[in-house]
C-alpha positions as CSV (number, residue, x, y, z in Angstrom):
1,M,109.0,98.4,115.7
2,D,109.1,94.8,115.4
3,W,106.6,93.7,112.8
4,D,105.2,90.8,114.9
5,N,103.9,93.0,117.8
6,A,103.0,95.5,115.2
7,R,100.5,92.8,113.6
8,I,99.0,92.2,117.1
9,F,99.1,96.1,118.1
10,L,96.8,96.7,114.7
11,A,94.6,93.9,115.4
12,I,93.4,95.7,118.7
13,Y,93.3,99.0,117.3
14,R,90.9,98.0,114.9
15,V,88.9,95.3,117.0
16,G,89.0,97.4,120.7
17,T,89.8,94.2,122.5
18,L,92.4,91.5,123.7
19,R,89.7,89.0,123.2
20,G,88.7,90.1,119.5
21,A,92.3,90.5,118.4
22,A,93.3,87.1,119.4
23,E,90.2,85.5,118.0
24,H,91.6,87.3,114.5
25,L,94.6,86.6,114.9
26,E,93.9,82.9,116.2
27,I,96.1,82.9,118.9
28,D,95.4,83.3,122.6
29,Q,94.9,86.1,124.7
30,A,97.5,86.2,126.8
31,T,100.0,86.3,123.7
32,V,98.2,89.3,122.7
33,G,98.6,90.8,126.1
34,R,102.1,90.1,126.6
35,R,102.9,91.7,123.0
36,L,101.5,94.8,123.3
37,A,103.2,95.0,126.6
38,A,106.4,94.3,125.0
39,L,105.5,96.9,122.1
40,E,104.7,99.7,124.7
41,K,108.2,99.1,126.7
42,S,109.8,99.3,123.4
43,L,108.3,102.2,122.5
44,G,108.2,103.9,125.8
45,A,104.5,104.8,125.4
46,R,101.2,103.6,126.2
47,L,99.1,103.1,122.8
48,F,95.7,102.1,124.8
49,L,93.8,103.5,127.4
50,R,91.9,99.7,128.8
51,T,88.5,101.3,129.6
52,P,85.2,99.3,130.3
53,G,84.2,99.5,126.8
54,G,87.6,98.3,125.6
55,Y,90.9,99.9,124.3
56,V,90.8,103.2,122.9
57,P,94.3,104.5,121.4
58,T,96.0,107.0,123.3
59,P,97.8,110.1,120.7
60,A,101.3,107.8,120.7
61,G,98.4,105.2,119.7
62,E,97.4,106.8,116.8
63,L,100.6,107.3,115.5
64,A,101.8,103.8,116.1
65,A,98.7,102.7,113.8
66,T,100.0,104.8,111.1
67,A,103.1,103.5,111.2
68,A,101.9,100.2,111.8
69,S,99.8,100.4,108.8
70,Q,102.4,101.2,106.1
71,M,104.3,97.9,107.7
72,E,101.1,95.9,106.5
73,Q,101.3,97.1,103.3
74,G,104.9,96.9,102.6
75,A,104.9,92.9,104.2
76,E,101.3,92.7,101.9
77,Q,103.2,93.9,99.0
78,L,106.0,91.8,99.3
79,Q,103.9,88.8,99.7
80,R,101.8,89.3,96.8
81,Q,105.4,90.1,94.8
82,M,107.2,86.9,95.9
83,Q,103.6,85.1,94.9
84,G,103.5,86.6,91.5
85,I,106.9,84.7,90.5
86,D,105.8,81.6,91.7
87,E,105.2,79.1,88.4
88,R,104.1,76.4,90.6
89,L,100.4,74.6,89.9
90,C,99.8,73.7,93.2
91,G,99.1,75.8,96.3
92,V,96.1,77.7,97.9
93,V,93.8,80.2,95.8
94,R,91.6,82.6,97.8
95,L,88.6,83.0,95.5
96,A,85.7,85.2,96.6
97,A,82.1,85.4,94.8
98,T,78.4,85.1,95.5
99,D,76.6,81.9,96.2
100,I,74.5,82.3,93.1
101,T,77.5,82.6,90.7
102,A,79.4,79.9,92.8
103,R,76.9,77.5,91.8
104,H,75.8,78.3,88.1
105,F,79.5,78.9,87.4
106,L,82.6,78.6,89.4
107,L,81.8,75.0,90.7
108,P,81.8,73.4,87.6
109,A,84.7,75.5,86.4
110,L,86.5,74.2,89.5
111,K,85.8,70.6,89.2
112,R,87.3,71.0,85.6
113,L,90.1,72.2,87.0
114,R,90.7,70.1,89.6
115,E,90.8,67.3,87.2
116,S,93.8,68.8,85.4
117,H,95.8,70.4,88.5
118,P,94.7,68.1,91.6
119,T,97.4,70.2,93.8
120,I,95.7,73.4,93.1
121,K,93.2,74.2,96.6
122,V,90.6,76.6,96.3
123,V,89.5,78.1,99.2
124,L,85.9,79.7,97.8
125,T,83.9,82.3,100.2
126,T,80.9,83.1,99.3
127,S,79.2,86.5,100.2
128,T,77.5,89.8,98.8
129,Q,80.3,91.8,100.6
130,L,83.5,92.9,98.1
131,S,86.4,91.2,99.1
132,N,89.3,93.6,99.7
133,L,92.0,92.0,97.0
134,T,94.9,94.6,98.4
135,K,94.5,93.0,101.7
136,R,94.3,89.7,100.3
137,E,90.9,88.3,101.4
138,A,91.0,87.2,98.1
139,D,93.4,86.2,95.4
140,I,90.4,86.5,92.4
141,A,87.0,87.8,92.6
142,V,84.1,87.4,90.5
143,R,81.7,90.7,90.7
144,T,79.1,92.2,89.3
145,V,80.8,96.1,90.2
146,R,83.9,96.5,88.2
147,P,86.5,98.1,90.5
148,D,88.8,101.2,89.6
149,A,91.4,100.4,91.5
150,P,94.7,100.9,90.0
151,D,96.5,98.0,91.5
152,L,94.0,95.6,90.3
153,I,93.2,94.0,87.0
154,T,89.3,93.3,85.5
155,R,88.3,91.2,82.6
156,H,84.8,91.3,81.4
157,L,83.4,87.9,81.2
158,K,80.1,88.5,80.0
159,R,76.9,90.2,80.0
160,L,74.0,88.4,81.6
161,H,70.2,89.5,82.5
162,K,67.7,88.8,85.0
163,G,63.9,88.6,85.1
164,M,60.9,88.5,87.0
165,Y,59.7,85.4,88.6
166,A,57.2,84.1,90.6
167,S,56.5,80.4,91.6
168,K,53.5,78.9,89.5
169,A,51.5,78.0,92.8
170,Y,51.6,82.0,93.5
171,V,50.7,83.2,90.3
172,K,47.9,80.7,89.9
173,K,46.7,82.1,93.4
174,R,47.2,85.8,93.1
175,G,47.5,86.2,89.5
176,R,50.2,88.5,87.2
177,P,50.6,91.9,88.2
178,E,49.7,94.7,85.8
179,S,52.5,96.6,84.2
180,G,53.0,100.2,85.7
181,S,51.1,99.3,88.6
182,G,53.7,99.6,91.0
183,L,53.1,95.7,91.8
184,K,49.9,96.9,93.6
185,G,48.5,93.8,95.3
186,H,51.4,91.7,95.1
187,D,54.0,90.6,97.5
188,V,57.7,90.7,97.2
189,V,61.2,89.4,97.4
190,I,64.1,92.3,97.1
191,Y,67.5,92.4,98.7
192,P,68.0,94.9,101.1
193,Y,69.2,99.2,101.0
194,S,73.0,97.9,102.0
195,I,73.4,95.5,99.3
196,S,71.4,96.7,96.5
197,P,70.2,100.2,96.4
198,N,68.1,100.1,93.2
199,K,67.3,96.9,93.7
200,S,65.4,97.7,96.7
201,E,62.9,99.9,95.0
202,Q,62.0,98.2,92.1
203,I,62.4,95.1,90.0
204,C,63.3,94.6,86.8
205,G,62.6,98.2,86.4
206,E,58.7,98.0,87.7
207,S,58.3,100.4,91.0
208,I,57.8,98.0,93.9
209,V,55.7,101.3,95.9
210,H,52.5,99.6,96.0
211,A,53.8,96.1,96.6
212,N,53.8,94.2,100.0
213,V,57.5,93.4,100.9
214,A,57.2,89.7,101.9
215,M,61.0,89.3,102.6
216,E,64.5,91.1,102.2
217,V,67.1,88.3,101.9
218,S,70.8,88.8,101.5
219,T,72.2,86.4,98.9
220,G,71.0,84.9,95.5
221,L,69.9,81.5,96.4
222,V,67.7,82.5,99.3
223,M,65.9,84.3,96.8
224,Y,65.7,81.8,94.7
225,D,64.5,79.5,97.8
226,C,62.0,82.3,98.8
227,L,60.7,82.5,95.2
228,Q,60.0,78.7,94.9
229,A,58.5,78.6,98.1
230,G,55.7,80.8,97.2
231,F,56.7,84.1,99.2
232,G,56.2,86.5,96.2
233,I,57.4,88.2,93.1
234,G,61.3,88.7,92.7
235,E,64.3,89.4,90.3
236,L,66.9,86.4,89.5
237,P,69.5,86.1,86.6
238,I,67.3,84.7,83.7
239,H,69.8,81.3,83.5
240,V,68.8,80.6,87.2
241,G,65.3,81.4,86.9
242,D,64.2,79.8,83.5
243,A,65.5,76.3,84.6
244,A,63.8,76.1,87.6
245,S,60.6,74.4,86.7
246,G,58.7,75.5,89.8
247,L,59.1,79.1,88.4
248,V,57.1,81.2,85.8
249,R,58.7,84.5,84.3
250,I,56.7,87.5,84.5
251,W,56.9,90.0,81.7
252,P,59.5,87.9,79.4
253,E,59.8,91.0,77.4
254,R,61.5,92.8,80.3
255,A,65.1,92.4,81.6
256,T,67.7,94.0,83.5
257,P,71.3,93.6,81.8
258,Y,74.1,93.3,84.4
259,D,78.0,92.2,84.0
260,M,79.9,90.0,85.5
261,W,83.7,91.0,85.9
262,L,87.3,88.8,86.6
263,V,89.5,90.7,89.2
264,L,92.8,89.9,90.5
265,H,95.3,92.0,92.0
266,S,98.2,92.9,89.6
267,D,101.1,91.6,91.4
268,L,99.3,88.1,91.2
269,N,98.7,87.9,87.5
270,R,101.2,85.7,86.8
271,T,101.3,83.1,89.6
272,A,101.0,79.9,87.8
273,R,98.0,78.9,90.1
274,V,96.0,82.0,90.2
275,R,96.5,81.9,86.6
276,A,95.0,78.8,86.0
277,V,92.0,79.4,88.5
278,A,91.3,82.7,86.5
279,D,91.2,80.9,83.3
280,A,89.2,78.1,84.3
281,I,86.7,80.9,85.2
282,I,87.4,82.8,82.0
283,A,86.5,79.3,79.8
284,A,83.0,78.5,81.9
285,Y,81.8,82.3,80.9
286,E,82.7,82.2,77.2
287,A,80.9,78.3,76.8
288,Y,77.7,80.0,78.3
289,E,75.3,81.0,75.9
290,P,73.1,83.7,77.5
291,H,69.4,83.5,76.9
292,P,68.4,86.5,73.9
293,A,67.4,89.5,76.2
């Protein structure tokens, strides 16, 4: 099985359409169709049923998907291993983190890195979704969850804390909530269950059972903007909330701890440019002195 054709076959298998596969691979749709036809001809089997709803794999297609996936894993491992012996301080490093982590820790670290190594190009992706390092969606990730995959290297960066915040205007108008009330009579801004199951039911250990959910947000910066705009009460990292002149910390004696982890694939640990980016991030967290919890 030709790997180029197999790669296109896998894209169709996962997306279900020629157009979707073409967009994913950044090639034209006609090329996708030709490569699929060539693969089916070389194998002597039909791999998909063409239906109005998309391309549905045949039994032969399911078998081909298993073999193609193994080829993909081998190609990805080879690429990581080749990168792992690269001692040049230049090239692209893919970095994944949340937007609020990027703003407050990574951008300052990467600015200093660029002054020392201007030929290292960082592709920074900000998302609450966990990037797949094995599939090279990222070379390095900064996460609040420590992965347990055996092929990943993790390093604890810092224990930080979150607090409960609202805008000064909100507190002046609505007052402070009563502890143990389930935030009765107050509006809250929360993360949806799909992103943070625990935080969709409580804020800083306080149940929100009696609160009115004014907004659900998917990123930390949108949470910050909503609280500044006076939508209600929400949870922010203390280093973010305390630095915001328009916010008031509710119940300063309460704080929710969380840990930050740096994660990279073991095959890339000795790649010079990846190591340089990782070291810059580690230095940024080591230099930060957290607020007393």
